[in-house]
TORTORGU-977244 format. One record per residue: residue number from 1; x negated, y, z of N, C-alpha, C in turn; residue in one letter. Coordinates in nm, 3 decimals. Example, Ala and Ser with C-alpha at 12.3 -4.5 7.8 and 13.67 -1.06 7.14 Angstrom:
# TORTORGU-977244
[rec 1,[-1.319,-0.569,0.780],[-1.230,-0.450,0.780],[-1.320,-0.330,0.780],'a']
[rec 2,[-1.285,-0.225,0.708],[-1.367,-0.106,0.714],[-1.290,0.003,0.787],'s']
***
This chain:
# TORTORGU-977244
[rec 1,[-0.064,-0.107,0.016],[-0.007,0.004,-0.010],[-0.068,0.119,0.006],'m']
[rec 2,[-0.070,0.229,-0.090],[-0.127,0.297,-0.082],[-0.049,0.464,-0.042],'t']
[rec 3,[-0.169,0.554,0.068],[-0.112,0.612,0.157],[-0.089,0.735,0.030],'e']
[rec 4,[-0.019,0.848,-0.009],[-0.018,0.961,-0.081],[-0.088,1.068,0.083],'t']
[rec 5,[-0.182,1.114,0.079],[-0.163,1.292,0.136],[-0.090,1.345,0.132],'r']
[rec 6,[0.026,1.437,0.207],[0.068,1.540,0.164],[-0.067,1.682,0.155],'p']
[rec 7,[0.021,1.719,0.027],[-0.087,1.854,-0.002],[0.024,2.004,0.004],'t']
[rec 8,[-0.088,2.165,0.023],[0.040,2.272,0.044],[0.171,2.270,-0.032],'v']
[rec 9,[0.128,2.139,-0.148],[0.246,2.192,-0.263],[0.387,2.116,-0.162],'r']
[rec 10,[0.358,2.000,-0.143],[0.538,1.943,-0.132],[0.529,2.014,-0.012],'d']
[rec 11,[0.472,2.092,0.093],[0.565,2.112,0.147],[0.573,2.301,0.180],'v']
[rec 12,[0.525,2.355,0.140],[0.510,2.567,0.114],[0.634,2.602,0.060],'m']
[rec 13,[0.717,2.659,0.115],[0.805,2.752,0.094],[0.874,2.834,0.022],'s']
[rec 14,[0.929,2.763,-0.077],[0.928,2.858,-0.251],[1.085,2.876,-0.259],'t']
[rec 15,[1.144,3.038,-0.321],[1.068,3.126,-0.376],[1.013,3.180,-0.284],'p']
[rec 16,[0.871,3.282,-0.303],[0.832,3.326,-0.265],[0.873,3.427,-0.213],'l']
[rec 17,[0.894,3.525,-0.067],[0.956,3.619,-0.054],[0.839,3.751,-0.059],'e']
[rec 18,[0.911,3.873,-0.088],[0.756,3.975,-0.135],[0.846,4.050,-0.040],'t']
[rec 19,[0.742,4.218,-0.079],[0.843,4.282,0.003],[0.722,4.462,-0.039],'i']
[rec 20,[0.781,4.524,-0.051],[0.662,4.704,-0.076],[0.648,4.727,0.028],'s']
[rec 21,[0.507,4.792,-0.031],[0.431,4.802,0.053],[0.484,4.942,0.113],'p']
[rec 22,[0.611,5.056,0.043],[0.655,5.147,0.028],[0.739,5.138,0.184],'d']
[rec 23,[0.802,4.975,0.197],[0.951,4.972,0.313],[0.909,5.002,0.352],'a']
[rec 24,[1.008,5.068,0.503],[1.054,5.104,0.631],[0.948,4.960,0.682],'t']
[rec 25,[0.902,4.914,0.823],[0.928,4.851,0.921],[1.035,4.819,0.965],'v']
[rec 26,[1.179,4.837,0.979],[1.274,4.844,0.990],[1.346,4.750,0.905],'q']
[rec 27,[1.331,4.822,0.742],[1.370,4.759,0.703],[1.296,4.577,0.672],'e']
[rec 28,[1.184,4.569,0.702],[1.091,4.470,0.723],[1.175,4.382,0.811],'a']
[rec 29,[1.170,4.438,0.895],[1.240,4.357,1.025],[1.382,4.306,1.035],'a']
[rec 30,[1.464,4.391,0.941],[1.567,4.321,0.924],[1.560,4.250,0.806],'r']
[rec 31,[1.488,4.259,0.666],[1.491,4.114,0.625],[1.482,4.004,0.606],'r']
[rec 32,[1.368,4.001,0.709],[1.289,3.867,0.751],[1.398,3.777,0.864],'m']
[rec 33,[1.476,3.927,0.936],[1.597,3.802,1.008],[1.659,3.725,0.880],'r']
[rec 34,[1.758,3.848,0.829],[1.860,3.780,0.679],[1.843,3.658,0.645],'d']
[rec 35,[1.697,3.640,0.593],[1.603,3.549,0.532],[1.559,3.440,0.610],'r']
[rec 36,[1.547,3.509,0.746],[1.512,3.354,0.885],[1.306,3.352,0.779],'n']
[rec 37,[1.315,3.429,0.752],[1.169,3.411,0.785],[1.042,3.504,0.870],'v']
[rec 38,[0.949,3.491,0.838],[0.858,3.542,0.958],[0.719,3.593,0.873],'n']
[rec 39,[0.730,3.607,0.752],[0.609,3.701,0.666],[0.646,3.699,0.567],'a']
[rec 40,[0.624,3.818,0.477],[0.644,3.880,0.372],[0.509,3.857,0.309],'f']
[rec 41,[0.493,3.837,0.119],[0.338,3.899,0.088],[0.368,4.056,0.062],'v']
[rec 42,[0.290,4.163,0.075],[0.289,4.241,0.031],[0.238,4.294,-0.134],'v']
[rec 43,[0.315,4.347,-0.183],[0.335,4.387,-0.336],[0.208,4.467,-0.358],'t']
[rec 44,[0.062,4.403,-0.363],[-0.003,4.534,-0.370],[-0.161,4.384,-0.398],'t']
[rec 45,[-0.256,4.528,-0.415],[-0.350,4.460,-0.485],[-0.476,4.573,-0.411],'t']
[rec 46,[-0.580,4.505,-0.308],[-0.582,4.339,-0.277],[-0.438,4.278,-0.220],'p']
[rec 47,[-0.471,4.126,-0.181],[-0.353,4.059,-0.117],[-0.317,4.075,0.004],'r']
[rec 48,[-0.187,4.133,0.022],[-0.166,4.166,0.174],[-0.046,4.102,0.233],'a']
[rec 49,[-0.045,4.056,0.358],[0.139,4.054,0.416],[0.134,4.132,0.536],'i']
[rec 50,[0.248,4.085,0.546],[0.299,4.131,0.662],[0.376,4.033,0.766],'v']
[rec 51,[0.344,4.041,0.923],[0.412,3.906,0.984],[0.521,3.977,1.052],'s']
[rec 52,[0.627,3.891,1.091],[0.700,3.950,1.241],[0.594,3.980,1.355],'s']
[rec 53,[0.444,3.970,1.407],[0.421,3.999,1.511],[0.345,4.097,1.413],'t']
[rec 54,[0.300,4.233,1.303],[0.277,4.267,1.292],[0.373,4.371,1.292],'d']
[rec 55,[0.482,4.369,1.307],[0.610,4.452,1.383],[0.657,4.426,1.461],'l']
[rec 56,[0.622,4.386,1.543],[0.645,4.361,1.690],[0.545,4.417,1.750],'l']
[rec 57,[0.396,4.461,1.719],[0.339,4.481,1.721],[0.398,4.679,1.759],'d']
[rec 58,[0.363,4.672,1.629],[0.422,4.832,1.570],[0.533,4.837,1.659],'a']
[rec 59,[0.646,4.823,1.726],[0.760,4.792,1.808],[0.689,4.849,1.950],'a']
[rec 60,[0.608,4.753,1.943],[0.527,4.712,2.118],[0.495,4.856,2.163],'a']
[rec 61,[0.390,4.901,2.057],[0.319,5.044,2.034],[0.439,5.173,2.037],'e']
[rec 62,[0.550,5.173,2.055],[0.660,5.280,2.009],[0.637,5.358,1.898],'g']
[rec 63,[0.625,5.304,1.795],[0.558,5.378,1.664],[0.722,5.389,1.643],'r']
[rec 64,[0.713,5.500,1.499],[0.873,5.541,1.433],[0.916,5.356,1.381],'d']
[rec 65,[0.968,5.294,1.394],[1.004,5.187,1.297],[1.082,5.224,1.209],'v']
[rec 66,[1.145,5.333,1.231],[1.267,5.377,1.064],[1.140,5.509,1.014],'t']
[rec 67,[1.039,5.551,1.054],[0.994,5.598,0.936],[0.830,5.510,0.837],'t']
[rec 68,[0.772,5.448,0.936],[0.648,5.317,1.020],[0.623,5.270,0.831],'l']
[rec 69,[0.538,5.251,0.808],[0.593,5.146,0.647],[0.469,5.080,0.688],'r']
[rec 70,[0.499,4.975,0.536],[0.453,4.795,0.551],[0.323,4.834,0.593],'v']
[rec 71,[0.270,4.909,0.465],[0.129,4.974,0.372],[0.069,4.967,0.583],'s']
[rec 72,[0.175,5.100,0.688],[0.054,5.097,0.727],[0.080,4.962,0.906],'d']
[rec 73,[0.096,4.883,0.901],[0.063,4.756,0.963],[-0.011,4.617,0.898],'v']
[rec 74,[0.032,4.628,0.743],[-0.040,4.512,0.689],[-0.162,4.483,0.716],'m']
[rec 75,[-0.207,4.340,0.665],[-0.303,4.301,0.669],[-0.362,4.259,0.527],'t']
[rec 76,[-0.449,4.319,0.522],[-0.485,4.316,0.345],[-0.665,4.192,0.369],'t']
[rec 77,[-0.711,4.213,0.237],[-0.775,4.036,0.200],[-0.733,3.927,0.239],'d']
[rec 78,[-0.603,3.885,0.251],[-0.572,3.825,0.327],[-0.614,3.659,0.311],'v']
[rec 79,[-0.667,3.547,0.326],[-0.639,3.417,0.349],[-0.540,3.361,0.214],'e']
[rec 80,[-0.556,3.275,0.143],[-0.495,3.167,0.086],[-0.511,3.054,0.066],'t']
[rec 81,[-0.398,2.993,0.045],[-0.460,2.817,-0.024],[-0.433,2.802,-0.129],'a']
[rec 82,[-0.491,2.743,-0.202],[-0.441,2.588,-0.284],[-0.382,2.521,-0.291],'a']
[rec 83,[-0.235,2.523,-0.413],[-0.109,2.453,-0.404],[-0.198,2.272,-0.352],'p']
[rec 84,[-0.311,2.215,-0.421],[-0.387,2.105,-0.371],[-0.441,2.106,-0.253],'d']
[rec 85,[-0.416,2.146,-0.168],[-0.539,2.116,-0.051],[-0.428,2.035,0.074],'l']
[rec 86,[-0.465,1.941,0.137],[-0.399,1.840,0.185],[-0.376,1.927,0.308],'y']
[rec 87,[-0.283,1.868,0.367],[-0.248,2.000,0.556],[-0.296,1.982,0.589],'l']
[rec 88,[-0.402,1.836,0.640],[-0.526,1.907,0.729],[-0.654,2.026,0.702],'e']
[rec 89,[-0.608,1.969,0.578],[-0.766,2.156,0.604],[-0.689,2.223,0.597],'e']
[rec 90,[-0.514,2.310,0.561],[-0.440,2.379,0.578],[-0.432,2.433,0.647],'v']
[rec 91,[-0.405,2.346,0.815],[-0.411,2.331,0.966],[-0.531,2.375,1.020],'a']
[rec 92,[-0.622,2.320,0.955],[-0.793,2.336,1.025],[-0.822,2.522,0.930],'a']
[rec 93,[-0.785,2.577,0.845],[-0.748,2.733,0.835],[-0.672,2.780,0.885],'m']
[rec 94,[-0.580,2.766,0.978],[-0.459,2.832,1.021],[-0.572,2.807,1.165],'m']
[rec 95,[-0.644,2.744,1.254],[-0.685,2.753,1.347],[-0.796,2.842,1.294],'t']
[rec 96,[-0.896,2.834,1.256],[-0.989,2.873,1.217],[-1.008,3.032,1.197],'t']
[rec 97,[-0.877,3.057,1.160],[-0.877,3.223,1.187],[-0.767,3.228,1.204],'y']
[rec 98,[-0.732,3.187,1.297],[-0.600,3.276,1.394],[-0.486,3.289,1.342],'g']
[rec 99,[-0.400,3.227,1.196],[-0.355,3.312,1.117],[-0.205,3.154,1.128],'i']
[rec 100,[-0.145,3.199,1.083],[0.011,3.133,1.070],[0.089,3.149,1.001],'k']
[rec 101,[0.027,3.223,0.889],[0.108,3.162,0.747],[-0.031,3.219,0.671],'h']
[rec 102,[0.000,3.187,0.496],[-0.123,3.150,0.392],[-0.023,3.131,0.288],'l']
[rec 103,[-0.026,3.272,0.169],[0.026,3.297,0.068],[-0.066,3.147,-0.022],'p']
[rec 104,[0.035,3.081,-0.071],[-0.001,3.018,-0.177],[0.003,3.057,-0.297],'v']
[rec 105,[-0.196,3.042,-0.343],[-0.214,3.127,-0.491],[-0.290,2.965,-0.553],'v']
[rec 106,[-0.240,2.983,-0.694],[-0.273,2.921,-0.799],[-0.416,3.058,-0.925],'d']
[rec 107,[-0.291,3.066,-0.994],[-0.338,3.165,-1.073],[-0.302,3.258,-1.038],'d']
[rec 108,[-0.132,3.247,-0.981],[-0.013,3.394,-0.922],[0.023,3.313,-0.776],'d']
[rec 109,[0.084,3.387,-0.680],[0.195,3.328,-0.640],[0.245,3.228,-0.638],'y']
[rec 110,[0.228,3.166,-0.605],[0.398,3.027,-0.531],[0.491,2.993,-0.525],'l']
[rec 111,[0.375,3.063,-0.356],[0.512,3.078,-0.235],[0.407,3.113,-0.158],'g']
[rec 112,[0.482,2.981,0.010],[0.365,3.079,0.110],[0.420,2.921,0.170],'m']
[rec 113,[0.300,2.867,0.271],[0.273,2.823,0.412],[0.248,2.845,0.498],'i']
[rec 114,[0.374,2.787,0.619],[0.322,2.871,0.739],[0.297,2.690,0.810],'s']
[rec 115,[0.260,2.756,0.970],[0.278,2.654,1.075],[0.382,2.586,1.108],'s']
[rec 116,[0.482,2.675,1.072],[0.625,2.596,1.111],[0.651,2.461,1.012],'t']
[rec 117,[0.587,2.521,0.826],[0.608,2.354,0.739],[0.488,2.276,0.768],'d']
[rec 118,[0.453,2.341,0.797],[0.336,2.271,0.848],[0.348,2.071,0.979],'v']
[rec 119,[0.450,2.180,1.039],[0.513,2.124,1.167],[0.619,2.037,1.125],'t']
[rec 120,[0.684,2.097,1.106],[0.849,2.016,1.049],[0.773,1.929,0.952],'a']
[rec 121,[0.718,1.914,0.854],[0.683,1.841,0.795],[0.641,1.689,0.880],'y']
[rec 122,[0.482,1.720,0.959],[0.480,1.645,1.044],[0.553,1.533,1.140],'l']
[rec 123,[0.608,1.619,1.179],[0.765,1.574,1.279],[0.854,1.447,1.159],'s']
[rec 124,[0.910,1.529,1.050],[0.991,1.419,0.993],[0.903,1.299,0.914],'r']
[rec 125,[0.778,1.296,0.895],[0.715,1.197,0.864],[0.633,1.103,0.960],'s']
[rec 126,[0.635,1.187,1.146],[0.647,1.073,1.219],[0.803,1.022,1.219],'m']
[rec 127,[0.921,1.019,1.186],[1.055,0.990,1.227],[1.052,0.869,1.147],'r']
[rec 128,[1.024,0.894,0.982],[1.018,0.822,0.863],[0.927,0.676,0.904],'h']
[rec 129,[0.812,0.713,1.035],[0.708,0.573,1.012],[0.801,0.521,1.147],'d']
[rec 130,[0.867,0.549,1.228],[0.900,0.510,1.322],[1.010,0.355,1.319],'e']
***
């Protein structure tokens, strides 16, 4: 019996959720809640991401989230994952860099993989093994 190792492509979230760097932090928070996601790729060059942690930090610092822009709180030059990486490789990257989201990139953005995606996949596969 051959065991197939899961890759990023097998568990990533699609379609990719994006947001403009000009959107307000409040709008980003609302869209995250409505779409039940915790991060967006920001449509900039170089690559950028904004996470719920970035938004929470801005609010906790007392910044005005109604006027503060995504570009003011986003993380630039983000790490990315290739779609053919194995899950253990992407989990190691997340641990090494202390991150929970990685945009999946080939020639272009394909999706997003999160620590939640990895955990959910492992949980499902463990139930099937029993």
